[in-house]
Every structure is written in C-alpha cells, then in structure tokens.
N, C-alpha and C positions, 0 to 999 in steps of 0.2 A: 854743497862743497864744490860741485862742478861749475855752477854759475858764479858763485862767490869768488872762486879762484881767478876768473878772468877779470872781474872788476877790481880785485885787489892788485893784480899784476899791472894794470894800466897806470896806476899812480906811481909804481916803483920802477917803471921802464926807464926813465932817465938815469936812475942810479945804476941799473943793470948795464945800460949802454956805457956809462962812465967807467964801471968796474972793468969791463972787457975792452975799453977803448974802441968800441964798435961804432961804425958809421950809421947814418940814418937808414940805409937799406937793410943792413943786418938787424938793426933794432926793430924795424918794421916786420921782418920775417919772424921774429919771436912771437908776435901776435898773429900775423897773417898765416904762418904755417899751421898753427892750431886751427884757425878758422877754416882754412882750405880743407884740411883733412876731415874735421868734424862734419862740416856741411855736406861734403861729397860722400860720406859713408853712412849717413843716417838711414837712408832707405835700405841700403844693403844690410846693415846691422839689424834693422827691423825685420827684414825677410829671413835672415839667418835665425833670429829668435823664434819666428813662426815655424821654421823647419825643425829647429832643435829645442832645447829647454830654455825658455825665456829667463827663468830664474838664474841659470848658470851663466848666460850671456851677460846679464845685468851685474851679477856679483864679480864676474871676471873683469868687466869694465872698471868696477870700483877698485879691484886689486891692482890692475895695471896702472890706473891713474895714481894710486898711492905710491907704488914703486917708482914710477917716473918722477913724481914730485920729490921723493927722497933723493933720487939721483940728480935732479936738476939743481938742487941746492949746492952741489959740489961739482958742477960741470966745469971742466978745465978751460974751455973756450966757448965763444959765442956760437960756433958751429955745432958743437956738441949740445948746447942748450937748445938750439933750434930743432935738432933731431929729437931730443927728449920732449919738447913741446909738441912735436908731431905725434909722438907716442901718446901723449896726453889727449890729443885730438881723437885718435883712434879709440882710446878708452872712454872718452866723453860720449862719442857716438854710440858705443856699445851700451852705455848706461842710460843716456837720455832717450834713445829710441825706444826704450822699454819701460821707462818710469810710468808714463801715462797708461800704457797697455797693461801693466801689472795691476794698477788701480782699477782700470775698467773691467778687468777679468775677475777681480776679487770682491767688488762691492755690488750690492743689489742695484738694479737699473734705476729704481726710483730715487736712489741716493747718489747717483753719478754726478749730478750737477754740484751738489754740496761738496762732495769729495774732491772734485776738480778745483773748486774754489779754495779749499784748504791747501791743497798741494801747490797750486799756482801762486797763492798768497805767500807761501814759504819761499818760493823761487823769487818772488818780487822783493823780498827783503835784501837780496844780494846787492842791487844797485844802491840801496840805502846804507848798508854796512860796509861795502867794499872799499870805497875811497878812503873813509876814515880809518878803517882797520889797516888797510894797506899802508897808508901814510905813517900810522903809529908804529907798525912792525918794522918798516924799512928804516925809519928815523931812529928808533930805539935799539933794535937788535941787528939791523942789517937786512939787505934785500933778500938774503937767503931764506929768511923766515917767511917770506911770501909763499915759498914752496913748502918749507918744513911744517907750517901750520896744517897742511893737508894730511900729514901722516897720522897724527892721533885721531883726527876726524875720520879719515878713511878706514883706519883699523876699527874704530867704533861702529861705523856704518856697515862694515863687512860682518862684524860679529852679530849686530842686530838683524841685518838682512838674512844671514844664514839661519838665525833662530826663528824669525817671524814670517818670512816669505814662504808661501805654500809651495810645495813641490808639485810640478805638473809635467805630464808627458807632452811631447811635441804635438802641437795642434794641427800641423800640416805635414803630410808625407810626400808632397811634391818635391822633386829635386830642385836644388838651387840653380838658377840660370847664371852660371859663372861668366859667360860672355856678356850677357846683359848687365851684370854687376860691374864688369870692367868698363863697359861703354858708358854707363851712367856715372860711375865714379870719375872717369876722365872728363865727361862733359861738365859735370858740376864743378870740378876743380878748375877747369878753364873758365867757366862762367863767373865763379867767385873772383878769379884772378883778373878777368876783364873788368868786372864791376869795381874792384878795389883800385884799378888804375885809371878810372874815369876822371877826367879833368886834371891829370897829373903830368901831361906832357904831349909830345908829338905822337899821334896815332899811327903815323907812317913809319915810325922806328920799329925795327924788327921785334924787339921784346914785347911790343904792344900789338903789332899788326898780326903776328903769327897766331896768338891765342884768339884774337878777334875773328880771324878767318876760320880757324879750326872749330871754334865753339858751335856755330850753327850746323856745320857739316857733321860733326859727331852726334849732335842731337837728332838729325835726320836718320843717320845710320842706326841709332838706338831705337827710334820709333819703328823703323822698318823691321828691325830684329825682333822687337816685342810682338809685333803683329804676326810674325811667322813662328815664334817660339811655342813649343808645346807646353812649356811651364814658364811663362813670362815672369820676370822679376816683379813688375807691377801689372796686376791683372787688368787688361783693358776694360773688363766689365765694370770696374770701379768708376770709369768715366761716363758710364750710362746713368749714374746716380747724380741727380741734380745737386743734392746737398754737398757731395764730395767735390764736384767741380766748382760750384759757386763759393763754397767755404774756403777752398784753397786759393782761388783767385782773389778773394777778399783779404786773406791773411797778410800778404806783403803790403797791401795798400794801407793797412792799419799800422803795421810795425814801422814802415818807413817814416811815418809822421811822428810817432811817439819817440823813436830814437833820434830823428832829426831835430825835434824840438829841444831835447836835452843837450844835444851836441851844440846847437847854435846859441842857446841861452847861455851856456857856459862861456862861449867865446864872446858873446855880446857883453856880458857883465864885466869881463876883463878888458876887452879891446875898446869898448865904447864908454862904459860907466867907470872904468878905471879901478875896478876891484882887484885885490890880490887873489892869488890862487886859493888861499885858505878861505877868504871871504866869499869868493864865488862858489867854492865847494859847499859851504854852509847855506848859501842863498838858494841853491838848486835843490836842497833836501825836500822842499815841499812837494816836488813832483814824485820822487821815488816813494815818499811816505804815502801819498795818495795811491800810487800804483801798488803798494803792498796791501793796503786796506781794501781796495776795490774787489779783488778776486773772491774773497770769502763772502762779501756782500752780494756779488753776482751769483755765487753758488746758492746762497739762501733764497734769492729771488727766483732761481731756477726751479724751486719746488712749488712756485705759485704761477709762474708765467712761462710760456714757451721760450727756450733759449734763443731762438731766432729773433724774437722780439727784443729780448734783452741785449743781444749783440747790436741791433740797430740803435737802441738807446745809447749804448756806449760810443759808437762811431759818431753819432750826431753831437754828443757832448764834446768829443775830441775835435771834431770839425769846428765847433763854436770856439773852443779855446785857441785853435790855430788861426782862425779868422780874426779873433781878438788881437792876437800878437801882430798879424799882418797889417791890421788897420791902425794900430796904436803905437807900434814900436818907434821910439824916438830916443834921442840922447838923454832926455830927462824923464822918461817914463817911470812913474812911481812903482816901487817894489810890490805894493799890494796888488796892482793890476797884473804884473808879471806872474806873481805867485798864484793869482786866481786862474790865469790861463794855464799855468803849469799843472795845477790841480785838475782842471777840466780835461786836459789832454791825457795826463797819466792815469787818472781814474777812469776816464772813458776807454782808454786802451786796455786797462786791466779788466774792465767789465766785458769788453768785446772778446778779449783773448780767452777768458774762461768760458763764456757762452759759446763762442765759435768752436772751441775744443770739444765741448759737450756735443754740439751739433755733428761734428765730424766723427766722433767716437761712438755715439749711441747708435744702436742697430747694426754695428759691425760684427760679423761672426768672429769667434775667438781666433780662427786660423788666419785672419787678415789683420788683426789688431796691430801687429808689429809694423807691417809695411804701411798701413794707413797712418799710423803715428809718425813713421819716418818721413813720409811725404809731407805731413802737416808741419813738422819741425823744419824740414828743408826749405819750404817756401817761406816760412817765417824768418829763418836766418838769411835767406836771400834778400828779403826786405831790409833786415838789419844791416846787411853788407852794402846794399845799394844806397842807404840813407846818407852816410858821410860823403860818399862820392857825389851825390846830388848837391849837398850843401856846399862842398868846396867848389864844384863846377859853377854853380849859380853865383855864389858870393864872389868868387875870383873874377867872374865875367864883368863886374862893375869896376874892377881895379886895373890900373895900368900895370903892365908886367913888372915894372920896377918896384911896385908897392905890394905885390902879392905875398911877400914874406910876412906882412903884418897880420895875416890870418891867424898866426900862432904867436903874435907878439904878447909879451907879458905886460902887466900894468906899469912896470917901470919904464917901458918903451912905448908909451901910449902914442897912437898915431895922431897925425894932424887932423884939424877939423874937417878938411875936405875929404881926407881918406876915411874918416869916421862916417861921414855922410854916404860915401860910396859903399862902405860895409853895410850900413843900415838899409840901403836900397837892395842889396843882395839878400840880406836876412829877410826883409819883408816879402820879396818875391818868392823865396824858398818857402815861407810860411803859407803864402797863397797856394803854391803848388801842393803842399802837404794837406791843406784844407780841402782842396778839390779831390785829392786822393781819398781822404776820409769820407767825403760825400759819395764818391763812387763805390767805396767799400759798403756804405750803408745801403745803397741801391742794390748791390749784388746780394747782400744778406737778406734784404727784404723779399727777394724773389725765391728764397729757399722755402719749400713747403713745410708747414708745421707737422712735426711727428711726435709721437709719444716715445718715452724712454724705454724702448724695448730692445733686447738683444736676442737674436735667434739662437 
C-alpha cells in the first residue's frame, strides 16, 4: 500500500493540480513533501522501534497513513493536501523502517534470503500496477479515489497485522538520542531538497544556495555529535563492519540507474519515438514486470549461493542493459532491443536489491535491526531522489535554453529533428553514467566478505 500509493499518485498529479488550480511549485510539493519527510525520518523511526515496541510503531504507521489518506481525499486546498502528504510521509517512514526488520526477526536465518525475495517481490509489483490503477481510478471515479483506495487496504492490513504480528518487548533499553535525531532529520531533509533541485535553475539564488551551504555543515555537526554521544542514534561501531559500509555505499549506485532508466525511457518513447502517454506506459511495463519477478528468484538463489555473489550478478546484468541503451539508442531503435535492455536493468536491479538487503540484515543483532534497516532504506531513497536530477541535468545540457521545455513535451508537440538528436545525446550520456555507476556497485559488493546467514 505504501509504495503503491506513490506510483498511483504520480499519474493523477495533473488532475489534482487542475482541481486546485495549483501552479507547478505547489504540485511538485505534493510529491516532494512526502519524499522529504519519509527519507529524513527512516533512521529515526528505525531507532525508535529498536527502543520501543517495533510492532506498535509499524501498526501506528499503518493507522496514521490510512487516516491521512481518508483526509487527503477531501482536502479543501492544495496547502492542506501538502500537509496531509507530509503526515503520510511520517507514517510511511514508521512502517517501512520496520517491515524488513519484522521479517528478519521472525524467520529462521537460513530462510532469510527467500523471505526477503517474497517481500521485495511484492513491493516490486507497485511500479507495475500503479500507473494503470491510478489512471483508471482517476479517470473513472475522480482523483480522490487515488487516496480513498488506501482506506480499505489500510484497515485490512491493520487488522491482519494486529492478528499475526508477534508481540515483542523492546530490544534496546538505550535512550533515544533526540539531538542526534533532530540533526540527522534536518540534514537528510536538506540533502533531499538539494538533490531535487539539481539542474533546475540558478544555484546562486537564495532558495537553492542556503540549503546547499547548510547541508554539509549540518552533516559535520551530526557526525561530531554522534562521536561524543553516550547513546548515539547510529552506533559508530556499525561502520567498522565491512558489509555494512560497502553494502550501503553500493545501494544508491544501483537504484540511481534502475530509476533513471525507467524515467528516461518513458521520455524517450514520447519525445523521440512519438508515442502517446498510454502507449509509452504500456511499452515500459516490461521493466517493472521483470523487476517484480526478480526478487523471489534472487531469494531462491540465496539458498544455494552467497548473497554477495548474487548481488554482483545482478549489478553486472544491469550494467549490461544500461550499456546496451547507451550504445544503441537512436530515433529508430527497435522496441525488442529497448525491452531487452529494460528487462536486464530491472531484473538485475531486483536481484541486487534482494541480495544486498540480505547481506545488510543477516548477522545484525535484534536491538540494531531497526536502525540498520533505516539506514539501508535512506541510502536507497537518496539514490532514487538523485536519479531524476541527474537525468534532467545531463539531458538539458545538450539543449539550448529555449528548447529545454521539450523534456516534458507530449507526443502531440513532438520536437524538431535537431532537438530530438540533442535529446538522444543527453539520454545516451546519462545511460553511460548509470552503467559506470552499476559497475562501481558490482566492484563494491564483490569486496564484501562472504558470511553465513547467522544472527547473534
């Protein structure tokens, strides 16, 4: 529900903006407000769950998300909707920071990889179902149903979770580092804001310059505080573990390419090949479908091979798909070649994500599961946030300022041949950058020592 809601909303955003007569900035904050809050609170919510009852934090997140969805459907203004989306971001952080941790604490260590595959495969269905479901609900019943659909799903999830999730006492008695939580939340919020603004205008303007300057300063203050704190939010001892450091460094290098590929191919099919929005939406389904199937397969492989090795296989496959797009993308590139590349990238990303999650979670004591999972999700979402910014910055660099509006042009307003060639140059360079990032990811993961699936 939490992941599906975001993909469903994206397709209905123009209708929402039209209903409220909102400008581009306000419409952007309907999405950005959620992303900012969710990403910045994942580690904090994971630490709170380690300190208190993980089950209660998870179910409270589901309840808050359901209530906020119900209220969002009847928001009187765009400003109120943005506030409610912010509440949804808090709720999503509470639930998502604990989903993997609940599974890791409940299943036997030897079945962890398979369990992660099933769980992440279900999450992978969201990009496949979201655009189609969102378009159908918005066109048939109105954009309000993009939020109202969460209500029955949320109530059902709450009832089922209350019934089947085991009750557990707090796994950690250390006090929560509130100052560290505030510093980390502020730094991550600034970082996501800076990333989201990349390539979107003059960096010397105050709205962009202030976050850019404050972001590294706040990070330095946070690190110094953690080194001096008696009960740090993120235990510095985690960074002495090679798997923790390398796995988290690798994660955004993988997600930036997977998300960037989907983002650019959708634009390419419309801007260069002239497909309609519906045609492009159907054409890109090959990628999400492969991404949904890959995690369970990766989980099954995890019972026979070390997850580190499986993660390398996934990133190499993704790098091959991205390099294929970079080397062959042209105005008349056949669809079978594009689909092959999309399958390689999405399946490779899904295989890596499942295996890398297993690497990061296995062997982690119960009292650290929440914060480790929060860090894992945070770096993943930072890669997701960075990807569109890289795409737009690189693609727009080949266009004259007067032509940059065509980045979001519809098929009805197809650009000229010269502009299409400039777009292709930007797309190809972006894919080469993402392919190199995937290879760097493979190198990092290959350096992780092989371990058995044991949990202290």
